[in-house]
C-alpha positions in Angstrom: 97.8 106.1 90.1 94.0 105.8 90.0 94.1 104.0 86.7 96.7 101.5 88.0 94.7 100.8 91.1 91.4 100.3 89.1 93.2 97.9 86.8 94.5 95.8 89.7 91.1 95.6 91.4 89.4 94.8 88.1 91.9 92.1 87.4 91.3 90.5 90.8 87.5 90.7 90.3 87.5 89.4 86.8 89.6 86.4 87.8 87.5 85.7 90.9 90.4 86.2 93.4 89.0 86.6 96.9 90.4 89.7 98.6 89.6 92.2 101.3 90.9 95.8 101.3 91.9 96.4 104.9 92.0 100.2 104.7 90.6 102.7 102.3 92.9 104.3 99.7 93.0 108.0 98.9 94.0 108.1 95.3 94.4 111.9 95.3 97.5 111.3 97.4 100.7 109.3 96.8 99.9 105.7 97.6 102.7 103.8 99.5 101.0 100.4 99.5 97.7 98.6 99.3 96.8 96.4 102.3 95.0 93.3 101.2 94.0 90.0 102.7 94.1 87.2 100.1 93.8 83.5 101.2 96.9 81.4 100.3 95.0 79.3 97.7 93.7 82.4 95.9 97.1 84.0 96.1 98.7 81.0 94.4 96.0 81.2 91.7 96.8 85.0 91.4 100.5 84.2 90.9 99.7 81.7 88.2 97.6 84.3 86.4 100.3 86.9 86.6 103.0 84.5 85.4 100.8 83.3 82.5 99.9 86.9 81.5 103.6 87.7 81.4 103.1 90.8 83.6 106.1 92.5 85.0 106.0 91.6 88.7 108.3 90.7 91.5 108.0 89.9 95.2 109.7 90.4 98.5 109.3 88.7 101.8 107.7 90.9 104.4 108.8 92.2 107.8 106.0 90.3 109.4 104.2 86.9 109.7 101.6 85.8 107.2 102.7 88.5 104.8 104.3 89.0 101.5 104.9 92.0 99.2 103.9 91.9 95.6 104.9 94.6 93.2 102.9 95.1 90.0 103.8 98.1 87.8 105.5 99.7 90.8 102.4 99.4 92.9 103.1 97.6 96.2 100.4 95.1 97.3 101.1 94.4 101.0 99.3 91.0 101.3 98.3 89.1 104.4 97.0 85.6 104.2 94.9 85.9 107.4 93.7 88.6 109.7 96.6 89.4 112.1 97.6 92.1 114.5 100.6 93.6 116.4 103.7 95.1 114.8 105.1 91.9 113.3 101.7 90.3 113.0 102.4 87.9 115.9 98.6 87.5 116.7 97.1 85.5 113.8 93.5 84.5 113.3 92.6 81.8 110.8 89.0 82.9 110.6 86.7 83.4 107.7 86.0 87.0 106.8 83.7 88.7 104.4 85.8 89.0 101.2 84.5 91.7 98.9 85.2 94.0 96.0 85.8 97.8 96.3 83.7 100.9 95.6 84.7 104.5 94.9 83.4 107.1 97.4 83.4 110.8 96.9 85.3 110.3 93.7 88.4 110.1 95.8 88.6 106.9 97.9 88.6 103.2 97.3 86.6 101.5 100.1 85.9 97.8 100.6 82.3 97.1 99.7 81.4 95.7 103.0 79.2 96.5 106.1 80.6 99.4 108.0 81.0 97.5 111.2 83.4 95.1 109.5 85.7 97.8 108.1 85.4 99.8 111.3 86.5 96.7 113.4 89.6 95.8 111.4 90.6 99.4 110.8 90.3 100.3 114.5 92.4 97.4 115.6 95.0 98.3 113.0 95.3 101.8 114.4 95.4 100.6 118.1 97.4 97.4 117.8 99.7 97.8 114.9 100.9 101.4 115.2 103.0 103.3 117.9 100.2 106.0 117.8 97.0 106.0 115.8 97.7 109.3 114.2 100.9 107.9 112.6 98.8 105.9 110.2 98.4 107.3 106.7 94.7 106.7 107.0 94.1 108.2 110.4 92.5 111.4 109.1 90.1 109.5 106.8 89.2 107.2 109.8 88.5 110.2 112.0 86.3 112.0 109.5 84.2 108.8 108.9 83.8 107.7 112.5 83.8 110.8 114.6 80.1 110.5 115.3 79.2 106.9 114.5 81.9 105.2 116.7 79.5 104.8 119.7 77.1 102.7 117.7 79.8 100.7 115.9 81.8 99.6 119.0 78.6 98.0 120.2 77.9 96.2 116.9 77.9 92.4 117.0 81.0 92.2 114.7 83.1 94.5 116.8 82.1 92.8 120.0 82.9 89.4 118.5 86.4 90.4 117.4 87.1 92.2 120.7 86.5 89.0 122.5 88.6 87.0 120.0 91.5 89.4 120.4 91.4 90.0 124.2 89.6 86.9 125.5 88.8 87.3 129.2 90.3 90.8 129.1 87.9 92.2 126.6 86.1 94.4 129.1 89.4 96.2 130.0 90.1 96.6 126.2 86.7 98.2 125.7 87.4 100.7 128.4 90.6 101.7 126.8 88.9 102.0 123.4 86.1 104.1 124.8 88.7 106.5 126.3 90.3 106.8 122.9 87.1 107.8 121.3 85.8 110.1 124.0 89.1 111.9 123.8 88.5 112.9 120.2 90.2 109.8 118.8 93.5 110.7 120.5 95.1 108.8 123.4 94.9 110.1 126.9 98.4 109.0 127.5 101.1 108.6 124.8 101.7 104.9 125.7 98.1 103.9 125.4 98.8 101.9 122.2 101.4 100.0 124.1 98.8 99.2 126.8 96.5 97.8 124.1 99.3 95.7 122.6 100.4 94.4 126.0 96.9 93.5 126.8 96.5 91.5 123.5 99.9 89.8 124.1 98.9 88.9 127.7 95.4 87.7 126.6 96.9 85.3 124.1 100.1 84.3 126.0 102.2 85.7 123.2 105.1 87.2 125.1 107.7 84.6 123.9 106.4 84.7 120.3 106.2 88.5 120.3 109.8 89.0 121.2 111.0 86.1 119.1 109.3 87.7 116.1 110.8 91.0 116.9 114.4 89.8 116.8 113.9 87.1 114.1 112.7 89.7 111.6 115.4 92.1 112.7 118.0 89.4 111.8 116.3 88.8 108.4 116.6 92.5 107.7 120.2 92.7 108.8 121.2 89.8 106.5 119.3 91.3 103.5 116.9 88.4 103.3 113.8 90.6 103.2 115.2 93.2 100.6 115.9 90.5 98.0 113.6 90.6 94.9 112.1 87.2 94.1 110.3 85.9 91.0 106.8 84.6 90.8 108.1 81.0 90.3 110.3 81.2 93.4 107.3 82.2 95.6 104.7 80.1 93.8 106.6 76.8 94.6 106.6 77.7 98.3 103.0 78.8 98.5 101.9 75.7 96.7 103.7 73.6 99.3 102.2 75.5 102.2 98.6 75.3 100.8 
């Protein structure tokens, strides 16, 4: 698996495709998917390269907004076109982010080669806004080992404060209180519904209640009718992405 992953990241780097690895990868374990952000224009360029190189690939639509699934040699790239949160990515931010390559740490993990406050910010909000419980994430134990002592400094970093305000607007102080409780309780929630509290606060802060429930049932219908499971060719997706760009 490590060889396949290294090949994919080298291919992205060699072809100047902008990307950001949202969460580290432990290549000593079975890898279910790779979470990447790739801008639409770069993704379209990526598809052109894959098509011209005659690589064996296929795609599926995702169960969330701003997302698509790309399969290369049985490795799933779960690609987002923007930073987005909540279970079906109903909260979308079209903001520039520091795209970067990856580095290998401890001869075991792929990490984004970026300032720690950037990774910490996006990883934390993935655990707290996208999951039912933080410890259900496949990267929870890595997160805990890396930030068990440094979290106090990182939640006060300029990048984390900026994104907390973007996500929660006027309710960012309440959000910070919930986050501090999470960390002071050994990165476990005090109450089992604390992630729901965070999600509801983000929904309320962005007036997303209609969109949140619309997305919930819209994607459920797409699953029921088999629209998401269908395999699609590069050309099928490329035409649509070109139009959207």
